[in-house]
Structure formats: C-alpha cells, structure tokens
C-alpha positions in Angstrom: 169.9 108.7 60.6 166.2 108.4 60.5 163.9 111.4 59.9 161.4 110.4 62.5 161.0 108.7 65.9 158.1 106.9 67.4 156.2 109.1 69.9 153.6 107.9 72.5 152.0 110.3 75.0 150.0 108.8 77.8 147.6 110.3 80.4 145.5 108.5 83.0 142.6 108.9 80.5 144.4 107.0 77.8 146.7 107.6 74.8 146.9 111.3 73.9 149.2 110.9 70.9 150.7 107.9 69.1 152.5 108.4 65.8 155.8 109.2 64.2 157.2 112.6 64.9 160.1 114.8 63.7 160.3 116.9 66.9 158.9 117.4 70.3 159.5 120.4 72.6 158.4 121.0 76.2 159.5 122.6 79.4 161.2 120.9 82.3 162.3 122.4 85.7 165.4 123.9 84.1 163.7 125.4 81.0 162.6 124.5 77.4 164.1 121.5 75.7 163.6 119.7 72.4 164.1 116.2 71.0 164.9 115.4 67.4 165.6 112.1 65.7 168.9 110.6 66.8 168.8 112.3 70.2 170.9 110.7 72.9 169.3 108.7 75.7 167.5 111.2 77.9 165.0 111.3 80.7 163.5 114.4 82.3 160.6 115.9 84.1 158.0 118.0 82.3 156.3 120.9 84.0 152.8 122.3 83.3 152.7 124.3 80.1 152.8 123.9 76.3 154.1 120.9 74.5 154.7 121.1 70.7 155.1 118.2 68.2 156.0 118.3 64.6 154.5 115.2 63.1 155.7 113.1 60.2 153.6 115.2 57.8 155.3 118.5 59.0 152.1 119.5 60.9 152.5 121.3 64.2 150.4 119.9 67.0 150.1 121.7 70.3 149.0 120.5 73.7 148.4 122.1 77.1 149.9 119.6 79.5 150.3 118.9 83.2 153.3 117.6 85.0 154.9 114.4 83.7 158.0 112.6 82.5 159.7 112.0 79.2 162.0 109.1 78.2 164.1 109.0 75.0 165.7 105.8 74.0 167.0 105.1 70.5 164.1 105.9 68.1 161.4 105.7 70.8 160.1 108.7 72.8 157.6 108.0 75.6 155.8 110.7 77.6 153.6 110.1 80.7 151.5 113.1 81.8 149.1 113.8 84.7 146.8 115.4 82.1 146.8 116.9 78.7 144.5 118.4 76.1 145.1 119.2 72.4 144.8 122.9 71.6 
C-alpha cells in the first residue's frame, strides 16, 4: 500500500492545494471524517468549517472552508469547494 495519495483542492478562484498527502480530514453533514492512503471509493459533501491535511512531509496544513464535495478514487482525492483559505 502507498504511503501517500494525490490531493487536489479547487475553489472558484483556482487551485487551493495540489500535492501528495498522507491524510485529509473534514466535516460532512453527518460529522467528521478522514481519508488515508488506500481508502475505499468514497464521495461526500463537505460543510463549512475546518479542513486538515497532513502533507507528504508530515506537515499539518489547515484551511477554513465553505461547502463543497470530496471524491476519493484509488490514490486520487479531489475536493471542490465554494471557498477556502489557508489558516
């Protein structure tokens, strides 16, 4: 199993994040969730709040985000948000 996955986060203003990551966590309409390498195929909403990434250098990166969607397929994770800003 790979240690990383490809993560791209988009907003209407452009690409907010594009790199390899070890973990992403956010909140959907049911509560907090996380994605690690090897995660099963998954799609969900994202609600306004905090989004956390652990990048490929073990650095934690935090964003304040608006509503959006996440898609997980194989080793690619794609997030589309109404807005977002790095903390």
